[in-house]
PDB file of N, CA, C and O in Angstrom:
ATOM      1  N   UNK A   1       0.820  -1.164  -0.027  1.00  0.00           N
ATOM      2  CA  UNK A   1      -0.043   0.083   0.072  1.00  0.00           C
ATOM      3  C   UNK A   1       0.864   1.197  -0.077  1.00  0.00           C
ATOM      4  O   UNK A   1       2.012   1.129   0.364  1.00  0.00           O
ATOM      5  N   UNK A   2       0.405   2.252  -0.692  1.00  0.00           N
ATOM      6  CA  UNK A   2       0.987   3.605  -0.588  1.00  0.00           C
ATOM      7  C   UNK A   2       0.098   4.580  -0.127  1.00  0.00           C
ATOM      8  O   UNK A   2      -1.042   4.698  -0.576  1.00  0.00           O
ATOM      9  N   UNK A   3       0.609   5.334   0.816  1.00  0.00           N
ATOM     10  CA  UNK A   3      -0.208   6.381   1.393  1.00  0.00           C
ATOM     11  C   UNK A   3       0.326   7.745   1.167  1.00  0.00           C
ATOM     12  O   UNK A   3       1.510   8.033   1.336  1.00  0.00           O
ATOM     13  N   UNK A   4      -0.631   8.611   0.762  1.00  0.00           N
ATOM     14  CA  UNK A   4      -0.089  10.067   0.498  1.00  0.00           C
ATOM     15  C   UNK A   4      -0.605  11.005   1.637  1.00  0.00           C
ATOM     16  O   UNK A   4      -1.760  11.414   1.758  1.00  0.00           O
ATOM     17  N   UNK A   5       0.416  11.259   2.417  1.00  0.00           N
ATOM     18  CA  UNK A   5      -0.134  12.062   3.664  1.00  0.00           C
ATOM     19  C   UNK A   5       0.553  13.541   3.577  1.00  0.00           C
ATOM     20  O   UNK A   5       1.564  13.801   2.925  1.00  0.00           O
ATOM     21  N   UNK A   6      -0.220  14.474   4.383  1.00  0.00           N
ATOM     22  CA  UNK A   6       0.313  15.837   4.518  1.00  0.00           C
ATOM     23  C   UNK A   6       0.463  16.121   5.957  1.00  0.00           C
ATOM     24  O   UNK A   6      -0.447  15.932   6.763  1.00  0.00           O
ATOM     25  N   UNK A   7       1.704  16.610   6.286  1.00  0.00           N
ATOM     26  CA  UNK A   7       1.956  17.116   7.714  1.00  0.00           C
ATOM     27  C   UNK A   7       2.776  18.466   7.441  1.00  0.00           C
ATOM     28  O   UNK A   7       3.762  18.556   6.709  1.00  0.00           O
ATOM     29  N   UNK A   8       2.133  19.569   8.223  1.00  0.00           N
ATOM     30  CA  UNK A   8       2.730  20.834   8.082  1.00  0.00           C
ATOM     31  C   UNK A   8       4.162  20.877   8.641  1.00  0.00           C
ATOM     32  O   UNK A   8       4.935  21.767   8.285  1.00  0.00           O
ATOM     33  N   UNK A   9       4.522  19.914   9.520  1.00  0.00           N
ATOM     34  CA  UNK A   9       5.896  19.894  10.187  1.00  0.00           C
ATOM     35  C   UNK A   9       6.806  19.312   9.211  1.00  0.00           C
ATOM     36  O   UNK A   9       8.003  19.553   9.366  1.00  0.00           O
ATOM     37  N   UNK A  10       6.473  18.651   8.318  1.00  0.00           N
ATOM     38  CA  UNK A  10       7.606  18.072   7.341  1.00  0.00           C
ATOM     39  C   UNK A  10       8.474  19.106   6.819  1.00  0.00           C
ATOM     40  O   UNK A  10       9.646  18.772   6.647  1.00  0.00           O
ATOM     41  N   UNK A  11       8.138  20.314   6.527  1.00  0.00           N
ATOM     42  CA  UNK A  11       8.931  21.265   5.987  1.00  0.00           C
ATOM     43  C   UNK A  11       9.904  21.770   7.134  1.00  0.00           C
ATOM     44  O   UNK A  11      10.920  22.381   6.803  1.00  0.00           O
ATOM     45  N   UNK A  12       9.661  21.563   8.306  1.00  0.00           N
ATOM     46  CA  UNK A  12      10.489  22.124   9.480  1.00  0.00           C
ATOM     47  C   UNK A  12      11.466  21.085   9.874  1.00  0.00           C
ATOM     48  O   UNK A  12      12.595  21.505  10.127  1.00  0.00           O
ATOM     49  N   UNK A  13      11.259  19.815   9.976  1.00  0.00           N
ATOM     50  CA  UNK A  13      12.154  18.803  10.442  1.00  0.00           C
ATOM     51  C   UNK A  13      11.899  17.478   9.753  1.00  0.00           C
ATOM     52  O   UNK A  13      11.422  16.495  10.322  1.00  0.00           O
ATOM     53  N   UNK A  14      12.264  17.537   8.451  1.00  0.00           N
ATOM     54  CA  UNK A  14      11.888  16.323   7.714  1.00  0.00           C
ATOM     55  C   UNK A  14      12.830  15.069   8.208  1.00  0.00           C
ATOM     56  O   UNK A  14      12.356  13.934   8.234  1.00  0.00           O
ATOM     57  N   UNK A  15      13.974  15.289   8.537  1.00  0.00           N
ATOM     58  CA  UNK A  15      14.913  14.218   8.967  1.00  0.00           C
ATOM     59  C   UNK A  15      14.210  13.443  10.241  1.00  0.00           C
ATOM     60  O   UNK A  15      14.138  12.218  10.335  1.00  0.00           O
ATOM     61  N   UNK A  16      13.730  14.345  11.159  1.00  0.00           N
ATOM     62  CA  UNK A  16      13.153  13.857  12.336  1.00  0.00           C
ATOM     63  C   UNK A  16      11.888  13.054  12.038  1.00  0.00           C
ATOM     64  O   UNK A  16      11.690  11.982  12.610  1.00  0.00           O
ATOM     65  N   UNK A  17      10.990  13.582  11.108  1.00  0.00           N
ATOM     66  CA  UNK A  17       9.798  12.963  10.672  1.00  0.00           C
ATOM     67  C   UNK A  17      10.061  11.572   9.992  1.00  0.00           C
ATOM     68  O   UNK A  17       9.341  10.598  10.212  1.00  0.00           O
ATOM     69  N   UNK A  18      11.153  11.547   9.144  1.00  0.00           N
ATOM     70  CA  UNK A  18      11.474  10.333   8.656  1.00  0.00           C
ATOM     71  C   UNK A  18      11.754   9.300   9.543  1.00  0.00           C
ATOM     72  O   UNK A  18      11.294   8.171   9.372  1.00  0.00           O
ATOM     73  N   UNK A  19      12.556   9.629  10.586  1.00  0.00           N
ATOM     74  CA  UNK A  19      13.105   8.691  11.581  1.00  0.00           C
ATOM     75  C   UNK A  19      11.860   8.198  12.357  1.00  0.00           C
ATOM     76  O   UNK A  19      11.767   7.007  12.654  1.00  0.00           O
ATOM     77  N   UNK A  20      10.918   9.079  12.685  1.00  0.00           N
ATOM     78  CA  UNK A  20       9.633   8.643  13.480  1.00  0.00           C
ATOM     79  C   UNK A  20       8.758   7.710  12.638  1.00  0.00           C
ATOM     80  O   UNK A  20       8.201   6.737  13.146  1.00  0.00           O
ATOM     81  N   UNK A  21       8.635   8.054  11.215  1.00  0.00           N
ATOM     82  CA  UNK A  21       7.837   7.209  10.378  1.00  0.00           C
ATOM     83  C   UNK A  21       8.501   5.738  10.082  1.00  0.00           C
ATOM     84  O   UNK A  21       7.895   4.667  10.051  1.00  0.00           O
ATOM     85  N   UNK A  22       9.650   5.921   9.911  1.00  0.00           N
ATOM     86  CA  UNK A  22      10.448   4.633   9.454  1.00  0.00           C
ATOM     87  C   UNK A  22      10.584   3.473  10.441  1.00  0.00           C
ATOM     88  O   UNK A  22      10.904   2.331  10.112  1.00  0.00           O
ATOM     89  N   UNK A  23      10.319   3.868  11.643  1.00  0.00           N
ATOM     90  CA  UNK A  23      10.341   2.983  12.992  1.00  0.00           C
ATOM     91  C   UNK A  23       8.993   2.458  13.196  1.00  0.00           C
ATOM     92  O   UNK A  23       8.891   1.569  14.041  1.00  0.00           O
ATOM     93  N   UNK A  24       7.813   2.885  12.511  1.00  0.00           N
ATOM     94  CA  UNK A  24       6.544   2.249  12.642  1.00  0.00           C
ATOM     95  C   UNK A  24       6.524   0.908  12.168  1.00  0.00           C
ATOM     96  O   UNK A  24       6.847   0.764  10.989  1.00  0.00           O
ATOM     97  N   UNK A  25       6.183  -0.223  12.894  1.00  0.00           N
ATOM     98  CA  UNK A  25       6.107  -1.495  12.341  1.00  0.00           C
ATOM     99  C   UNK A  25       5.318  -1.615  10.956  1.00  0.00           C
ATOM    100  O   UNK A  25       4.149  -1.230  10.940  1.00  0.00           O
ATOM    101  N   UNK A  26       5.842  -2.083   9.900  1.00  0.00           N
ATOM    102  CA  UNK A  26       5.176  -2.229   8.581  1.00  0.00           C
ATOM    103  C   UNK A  26       5.698  -1.212   7.665  1.00  0.00           C
ATOM    104  O   UNK A  26       5.721  -1.455   6.459  1.00  0.00           O
ATOM    105  N   UNK A  27       6.141  -0.041   8.147  1.00  0.00           N
ATOM    106  CA  UNK A  27       6.640   0.919   7.166  1.00  0.00           C
ATOM    107  C   UNK A  27       7.971   0.576   6.701  1.00  0.00           C
ATOM    108  O   UNK A  27       8.892   0.483   7.512  1.00  0.00           O
ATOM    109  N   UNK A  28       8.164   0.360   5.319  1.00  0.00           N
ATOM    110  CA  UNK A  28       9.313  -0.092   4.700  1.00  0.00           C
ATOM    111  C   UNK A  28      10.186   1.202   4.293  1.00  0.00           C
ATOM    112  O   UNK A  28      11.414   1.220   4.383  1.00  0.00           O
ATOM    113  N   UNK A  29       9.449   2.225   3.859  1.00  0.00           N
ATOM    114  CA  UNK A  29      10.074   3.506   3.240  1.00  0.00           C
ATOM    115  C   UNK A  29       9.176   4.650   3.387  1.00  0.00           C
ATOM    116  O   UNK A  29       7.958   4.500   3.483  1.00  0.00           O
ATOM    117  N   UNK A  30       9.783   5.852   3.409  1.00  0.00           N
ATOM    118  CA  UNK A  30       8.859   6.997   3.669  1.00  0.00           C
ATOM    119  C   UNK A  30       8.844   7.686   2.208  1.00  0.00           C
ATOM    120  O   UNK A  30       7.861   8.385   1.964  1.00  0.00           O
ATOM    121  N   UNK A  31       9.682   7.579   1.366  1.00  0.00           N
ATOM    122  CA  UNK A  31       9.751   8.350   0.037  1.00  0.00           C
ATOM    123  C   UNK A  31      10.216   9.812   0.243  1.00  0.00           C
ATOM    124  O   UNK A  31       9.992  10.669  -0.611  1.00  0.00           O
ATOM    125  N   UNK A  32      10.860  10.072   1.381  1.00  0.00           N
ATOM    126  CA  UNK A  32      11.413  11.340   1.565  1.00  0.00           C
ATOM    127  C   UNK A  32      12.804  11.210   0.652  1.00  0.00           C
ATOM    128  O   UNK A  32      13.419  10.144   0.615  1.00  0.00           O
ATOM    129  N   UNK A  33      13.183  12.236   0.017  1.00  0.00           N
ATOM    130  CA  UNK A  33      14.382  12.319  -0.735  1.00  0.00           C
ATOM    131  C   UNK A  33      15.315  13.286  -0.085  1.00  0.00           C
ATOM    132  O   UNK A  33      15.651  14.333  -0.638  1.00  0.00           O
ATOM    133  N   UNK A  34      15.735  12.916   1.115  1.00  0.00           N
ATOM    134  CA  UNK A  34      16.654  13.924   1.914  1.00  0.00           C
ATOM    135  C   UNK A  34      17.977  13.993   1.379  1.00  0.00           C
ATOM    136  O   UNK A  34      18.656  12.974   1.250  1.00  0.00           O
ATOM    137  N   UNK A  35      18.414  15.204   1.038  1.00  0.00           N
ATOM    138  CA  UNK A  35      19.655  15.417   0.512  1.00  0.00           C
ATOM    139  C   UNK A  35      19.878  15.244  -0.893  1.00  0.00           C
ATOM    140  O   UNK A  35      20.990  15.482  -1.365  1.00  0.00           O
ATOM    141  N   UNK A  36      18.867  14.827  -1.651  1.00  0.00           N
ATOM    142  CA  UNK A  36      18.933  14.630  -3.028  1.00  0.00           C
ATOM    143  C   UNK A  36      18.533  15.827  -3.964  1.00  0.00           C
ATOM    144  O   UNK A  36      19.070  16.005  -5.057  1.00  0.00           O
ATOM    145  N   UNK A  37      17.615  16.577  -3.485  1.00  0.00           N
ATOM    146  CA  UNK A  37      17.068  17.616  -4.312  1.00  0.00           C
ATOM    147  C   UNK A  37      17.274  19.142  -3.949  1.00  0.00           C
ATOM    148  O   UNK A  37      17.209  19.383  -2.744  1.00  0.00           O
ATOM    149  N   UNK A  38      17.496  20.140  -4.734  1.00  0.00           N
ATOM    150  CA  UNK A  38      17.703  21.354  -4.293  1.00  0.00           C
ATOM    151  C   UNK A  38      16.400  22.128  -4.471  1.00  0.00           C
ATOM    152  O   UNK A  38      16.252  23.261  -4.014  1.00  0.00           O
ATOM    153  N   UNK A  39      15.435  21.453  -5.174  1.00  0.00           N
ATOM    154  CA  UNK A  39      14.135  22.173  -5.283  1.00  0.00           C
ATOM    155  C   UNK A  39      13.120  21.073  -5.423  1.00  0.00           C
ATOM    156  O   UNK A  39      13.385  20.046  -6.047  1.00  0.00           O
ATOM    157  N   UNK A  40      11.911  21.290  -4.821  1.00  0.00           N
ATOM    158  CA  UNK A  40      10.879  20.372  -4.838  1.00  0.00           C
ATOM    159  C   UNK A  40       9.635  21.089  -5.457  1.00  0.00           C
ATOM    160  O   UNK A  40       9.340  22.227  -5.094  1.00  0.00           O
ATOM    161  N   UNK A  41       8.969  20.469  -6.315  1.00  0.00           N
ATOM    162  CA  UNK A  41       7.690  20.953  -6.892  1.00  0.00           C
ATOM    163  C   UNK A  41       6.559  20.113  -6.304  1.00  0.00           C
ATOM    164  O   UNK A  41       6.621  18.883  -6.287  1.00  0.00           O
ATOM    165  N   UNK A  42       5.596  20.757  -5.856  1.00  0.00           N
ATOM    166  CA  UNK A  42       4.465  19.920  -5.195  1.00  0.00           C
ATOM    167  C   UNK A  42       3.203  20.582  -6.053  1.00  0.00           C
ATOM    168  O   UNK A  42       3.025  21.779  -6.278  1.00  0.00           O
ATOM    169  N   UNK A  43       2.415  19.509  -6.449  1.00  0.00           N
ATOM    170  CA  UNK A  43       1.246  19.826  -7.195  1.00  0.00           C
ATOM    171  C   UNK A  43      -0.007  19.856  -6.303  1.00  0.00           C
ATOM    172  O   UNK A  43      -0.157  18.979  -5.452  1.00  0.00           O
ATOM    173  N   UNK A  44      -0.813  20.731  -6.452  1.00  0.00           N
ATOM    174  CA  UNK A  44      -2.000  21.116  -5.606  1.00  0.00           C
ATOM    175  C   UNK A  44      -3.140  20.643  -6.268  1.00  0.00           C
ATOM    176  O   UNK A  44      -3.121  20.445  -7.483  1.00  0.00           O
ATOM    177  N   UNK A  45      -4.335  20.402  -5.435  1.00  0.00           N
ATOM    178  CA  UNK A  45      -5.622  19.980  -6.115  1.00  0.00           C
ATOM    179  C   UNK A  45      -5.988  20.973  -7.138  1.00  0.00           C
ATOM    180  O   UNK A  45      -6.400  20.484  -8.190  1.00  0.00           O
ATOM    181  N   UNK A  46      -5.931  22.279  -7.068  1.00  0.00           N
ATOM    182  CA  UNK A  46      -6.508  23.295  -7.901  1.00  0.00           C
ATOM    183  C   UNK A  46      -5.700  23.571  -9.127  1.00  0.00           C
ATOM    184  O   UNK A  46      -5.980  24.472  -9.918  1.00  0.00           O
ATOM    185  N   UNK A  47      -4.533  22.637  -9.270  1.00  0.00           N
ATOM    186  CA  UNK A  47      -3.721  22.830 -10.400  1.00  0.00           C
ATOM    187  C   UNK A  47      -2.529  23.749 -10.278  1.00  0.00           C
ATOM    188  O   UNK A  47      -1.715  23.833 -11.198  1.00  0.00           O
ATOM    189  N   UNK A  48      -2.404  24.489  -9.082  1.00  0.00           N
ATOM    190  CA  UNK A  48      -1.264  25.293  -8.716  1.00  0.00           C
ATOM    191  C   UNK A  48      -0.124  24.367  -8.330  1.00  0.00           C
ATOM    192  O   UNK A  48      -0.312  23.189  -8.027  1.00  0.00           O
ATOM    193  N   UNK A  49       1.151  24.992  -8.355  1.00  0.00           N
ATOM    194  CA  UNK A  49       2.361  24.204  -8.112  1.00  0.00           C
ATOM    195  C   UNK A  49       3.180  25.158  -6.998  1.00  0.00           C
ATOM    196  O   UNK A  49       3.431  26.343  -7.219  1.00  0.00           O
ATOM    197  N   UNK A  50       3.523  24.516  -5.871  1.00  0.00           N
ATOM    198  CA  UNK A  50       4.413  25.193  -4.916  1.00  0.00           C
ATOM    199  C   UNK A  50       5.718  24.793  -5.144  1.00  0.00           C
ATOM    200  O   UNK A  50       5.955  23.605  -5.362  1.00  0.00           O
ATOM    201  N   UNK A  51       6.697  25.721  -5.122  1.00  0.00           N
ATOM    202  CA  UNK A  51       8.217  25.509  -5.406  1.00  0.00           C
ATOM    203  C   UNK A  51       8.850  25.622  -3.892  1.00  0.00           C
ATOM    204  O   UNK A  51       8.711  26.621  -3.186  1.00  0.00           O
ATOM    205  N   UNK A  52       9.479  24.581  -3.555  1.00  0.00           N
ATOM    206  CA  UNK A  52      10.082  24.461  -2.246  1.00  0.00           C
ATOM    207  C   UNK A  52      11.615  24.369  -2.641  1.00  0.00           C
ATOM    208  O   UNK A  52      12.096  23.593  -3.467  1.00  0.00           O
ATOM    209  N   UNK A  53      12.253  25.271  -1.919  1.00  0.00           N
ATOM    210  CA  UNK A  53      13.876  25.238  -2.079  1.00  0.00           C
ATOM    211  C   UNK A  53      14.493  24.986  -0.699  1.00  0.00           C
ATOM    212  O   UNK A  53      15.716  24.920  -0.572  1.00  0.00           O
TER     213      UNK A  53
END
């Protein structure tokens, strides 16, 4: 199963959130690309795109 979740805190401390989630029994991976990207594009429901750096 793949879950698409949204947490406001992910932008503040993604490394800590990854560590918390990865230690939940049954969670194999979070899909966080920590240290890989200089920019993230996030598609929104209304068709807009957020640019995170």
